PLY file of the C-alpha trace (Angstrom):
ply
format ascii 1.0
element vertex 139
property float x
property float y
property float z
element edge 138
property int vertex1
property int vertex2
end_header
78.54 8.42 63.12
76.16 6.80 60.87
79.63 6.51 58.08
81.73 4.55 60.63
78.65 1.87 61.11
79.47 -0.45 58.24
82.98 -0.56 59.85
81.87 -1.22 62.96
79.41 -4.16 62.12
82.30 -5.71 60.00
84.61 -5.74 63.26
81.69 -7.45 65.35
81.15 -10.20 62.99
84.99 -10.70 62.81
85.13 -10.71 66.61
82.02 -12.15 67.79
81.18 -14.74 65.20
78.28 -16.15 67.04
76.59 -12.67 66.65
76.00 -13.49 62.82
73.66 -16.44 63.93
71.62 -14.12 65.55
68.58 -11.78 64.11
70.38 -8.34 63.36
68.09 -6.39 65.90
68.90 -8.49 68.81
72.30 -9.10 68.07
72.69 -4.91 68.18
70.93 -4.78 71.74
72.58 -7.64 72.87
75.94 -6.14 72.13
74.64 -2.56 73.46
73.53 -4.43 76.75
76.97 -5.86 76.62
78.63 -2.72 75.78
76.90 -1.03 78.94
77.72 -3.70 81.47
79.63 -2.73 84.19
83.54 -3.98 84.45
84.92 -6.96 86.56
88.06 -7.19 88.57
90.29 -9.05 85.76
88.98 -6.43 83.17
90.45 -3.56 85.29
94.00 -4.86 86.57
94.39 -6.12 82.61
93.46 -2.16 81.44
95.98 -0.57 84.35
98.33 -3.14 83.25
97.75 -2.64 79.41
97.81 1.65 80.10
101.19 0.98 82.20
102.80 -1.28 79.50
102.20 1.11 76.70
103.27 4.07 78.71
106.41 2.25 79.78
106.97 1.33 75.99
106.57 4.87 75.02
109.30 6.67 77.13
111.29 8.97 75.44
114.23 11.35 77.34
115.68 14.51 75.44
118.40 16.42 76.40
117.46 20.32 76.56
114.43 19.83 73.49
112.90 22.72 72.39
109.26 23.21 72.17
108.87 21.40 68.60
110.67 18.63 69.31
108.15 17.93 72.61
105.89 18.54 69.99
106.97 16.12 67.42
107.68 13.65 70.34
104.92 13.83 71.85
102.98 12.80 68.57
104.96 10.74 67.33
104.14 8.95 70.31
100.67 8.99 69.95
100.99 7.34 66.88
103.12 4.50 68.38
101.05 4.38 71.70
97.90 3.40 69.81
98.40 0.34 68.44
99.20 -0.88 71.41
96.84 -0.07 73.35
94.39 -1.61 70.96
97.01 -4.93 71.13
97.41 -4.90 75.05
93.98 -3.18 76.29
91.65 -4.30 73.57
91.20 -8.49 74.74
89.44 -7.19 77.70
86.31 -5.58 76.27
85.99 -8.03 73.52
86.18 -10.57 76.72
83.37 -8.70 78.46
81.36 -8.79 75.67
81.48 -12.26 74.90
80.86 -12.84 78.53
77.57 -11.09 78.80
76.80 -12.47 74.94
77.46 -15.87 75.89
74.05 -16.69 77.08
72.14 -15.56 74.54
74.09 -17.16 71.70
74.38 -20.79 73.39
70.24 -20.56 74.27
70.17 -19.94 70.30
71.22 -23.56 69.68
68.73 -24.81 72.22
65.67 -25.87 70.04
62.56 -23.25 70.06
64.16 -20.49 71.51
62.36 -17.43 71.10
63.87 -13.61 71.28
61.51 -11.14 73.30
61.10 -7.69 71.93
62.00 -6.08 75.41
65.11 -7.63 76.76
66.74 -10.23 74.34
69.03 -11.31 76.98
67.01 -12.22 80.21
63.56 -13.28 78.46
64.15 -16.18 76.47
61.83 -18.33 76.00
62.66 -21.80 76.09
59.77 -25.01 75.85
61.54 -27.21 78.24
62.59 -25.22 80.72
66.72 -24.50 81.66
67.40 -22.31 84.11
65.78 -18.67 84.66
63.14 -18.84 81.68
59.71 -17.69 80.98
57.57 -18.34 78.42
56.35 -17.14 75.39
52.62 -16.53 74.44
51.42 -19.82 74.91
48.71 -20.18 71.89
0 1
1 2
2 3
3 4
4 5
5 6
6 7
7 8
8 9
9 10
10 11
11 12
12 13
13 14
14 15
15 16
16 17
17 18
18 19
19 20
20 21
21 22
22 23
23 24
24 25
25 26
26 27
27 28
28 29
29 30
30 31
31 32
32 33
33 34
34 35
35 36
36 37
37 38
38 39
39 40
40 41
41 42
42 43
43 44
44 45
45 46
46 47
47 48
48 49
49 50
50 51
51 52
52 53
53 54
54 55
55 56
56 57
57 58
58 59
59 60
60 61
61 62
62 63
63 64
64 65
65 66
66 67
67 68
68 69
69 70
70 71
71 72
72 73
73 74
74 75
75 76
76 77
77 78
78 79
79 80
80 81
81 82
82 83
83 84
84 85
85 86
86 87
87 88
88 89
89 90
90 91
91 92
92 93
93 94
94 95
95 96
96 97
97 98
98 99
99 100
100 101
101 102
102 103
103 104
104 105
105 106
106 107
107 108
108 109
109 110
110 111
111 112
112 113
113 114
114 115
115 116
116 117
117 118
118 119
119 120
120 121
121 122
122 123
123 124
124 125
125 126
126 127
127 128
128 129
129 130
130 131
131 132
132 133
133 134
134 135
135 136
136 137
137 138
């Protein structure tokens, strides 16, 4: 899947403009962690609703179809359904990623933020103490 990596990075930069402000290695780790985060109730309901709407919009009925008719309509249905699913269901994973990464992206705006190697999202060292923080090597 290395061939698709530049495309994925371009899409990530477009969907998450704040990601460009974070070091690339930390951004990749934050994105991976956000994508592996569990889904909340709103996301599950939204995905189910998106599947329902896409299924409803791509229904078709044939009277006495042949096998070739069924296959051709199924392929056409698939081609029509993919953009609908991207349009209707796509915002929910983007919302989850932004929700999980937002603390990391906001922390970079504060002074003297150092991103720890072992855990980008939880181990941000902030001088002055904001909420749950850890301190970096003090000397």
